[in-house]
N, C-alpha and C positions, 0 to 999 in steps of 0.2 A: 287292235289289227285281230284276225280269226282268233280264233282255236285252233286250227284247221294247218294255219301259215305257222300256226309256230310250233306244233311238231316235228320231230326229228322224221325222216322218215325210214320205215322200218330195212331192217340188213336183210333174214330171212323170212321165210313164209313161216315159221313159228316164232315167232319173233310174237308176241306179246303187246307193242304199239300197235307193231302192225292189224296181231287179231281185234283187238279192242278196238279199230277204227275201223274193223269190215265190224264187227257187232253195231261199233256205235250208228252205226249208215242203216246196216239190214232196222237195229231198232227206230230212228229216223222214219223210213223208203215205207214200216209195214203202219206205222204208227199210219202215214198219206196213205196207204191202205186202205189200210179198213177205215178212214176220211171216204175214199173213192168210191170204197163196196155197197157204204149205205149210205152214201148221198143219192147214187145208181138204185138202190131198193127202193128209197123214201120216193123217187119220182118216177115210181108205177106203183103207190100207195103200197110197199110195203114194209119189214123191216126187217135185219140186215137176216134175224134164222129165218125169216120165211121164205127169203128166199134164196135162202140155201137152204130150201126142203123143195121149192119148184126146182129147181138146178139140181140137184141128188133125185129125180123121181124121173130116169125115161123109162124102163120096164115098169108098172106095176111092183114099189117095194114097198115094205112087212114095217110095220111102225115102229120096229124094233131095232129094224134095223139104221134105217132114218135114225133114231137117239143114238146108238155105236155112232155116224156120221157124227153126227151133231154134238158128239157129246155132252149128250142132257141125258136125266133123263125119261123113260118113257114114257111117263104121264105129264112130264108138258110136249111131248107132241103131239096130244092129245087136245093140246089147248091147241099149238097153230093147226090140228089136221081143220077144227071148228072156226079158224079164225081165215083156210082158204078156201075149206071149202064151201062158210059162207059169201068170200068171192067168187065162186065160180070157179076154180082156176086146180081142183083136186073134186073129187069123189075116190068115200070110201067103197072098196069090194072087199068079197070075202075067199081068203086065196084057192084058188082052186082044189092044190093038194090036202089043206087041213081048216078045216070050215069054223074052227078057234081063231083064228088069225086075220087078224084085217091089215089090207092092204092099202095105200094112199096111189089111185094113179090119175095122172095128169088129166086134166079136160080139152076138149080142143082148145076152151082163152088158156088154159092153164101151156098151154105147147104153145098158142102164137106167144104169150108174154115171157116165159120160160128163154125163146131163140131169139124176141125185142134183150127182154134185160140182155143176156148173151154176147149178144152183139155188140148195145149197150156200152157193157162192162169191157168187154175186152176192145176194142177199137177205142176208149177212151184214157187206157191202163197210165195211170202217171209218169214219168221218164222215158217208157219205152216209143213212142215220137220223135222222139233228142236223137234217138237209136239206128248208128243202121242194122235191116237186113240182117247183118251177116255177125253185126254184134250183138243181136237177140240173138242168135243161133249160138253165141259163142258162153252167152249167158245161163242162156236155161239150161248145155251138159252142163257152163261147173257149177248150174243151182241142181241138178241130179246126182253131181258126185260126189257135192257136199249133203245133199241128202242119203243116197246111196249110202254115206261113211256112219251115221250114225246109228 
């Protein structure tokens, strides 16, 4: 018998057992989503950090902004930028407002890669295909509510 089948159902939303089960489900799901992200990035010859960087660049962005969004040291973004530049996906530019600031901008190849990456990444999200669109909307709304509460 699976551990899930032996658990007593929770009685209320504040119930510790219910919250524990939700936590465990999120934890397992996040692991699978992390794997999906890494596998999708690899199919484009990218690491997860490189793929995330490509996805973060719509308009040109400073390397410092990207470091903040990636939650990494700014010096690490230099390495990522070097690799993406070598692959022809980004180019460095001087910020029009401050020449001391370096920005990253997607090249034409980078924009095509970003579109294809996101199409594959979001069209094959583990578990979502099995959910009807209405349930997906409910899940999104519940996750927004949860996120707003943090």
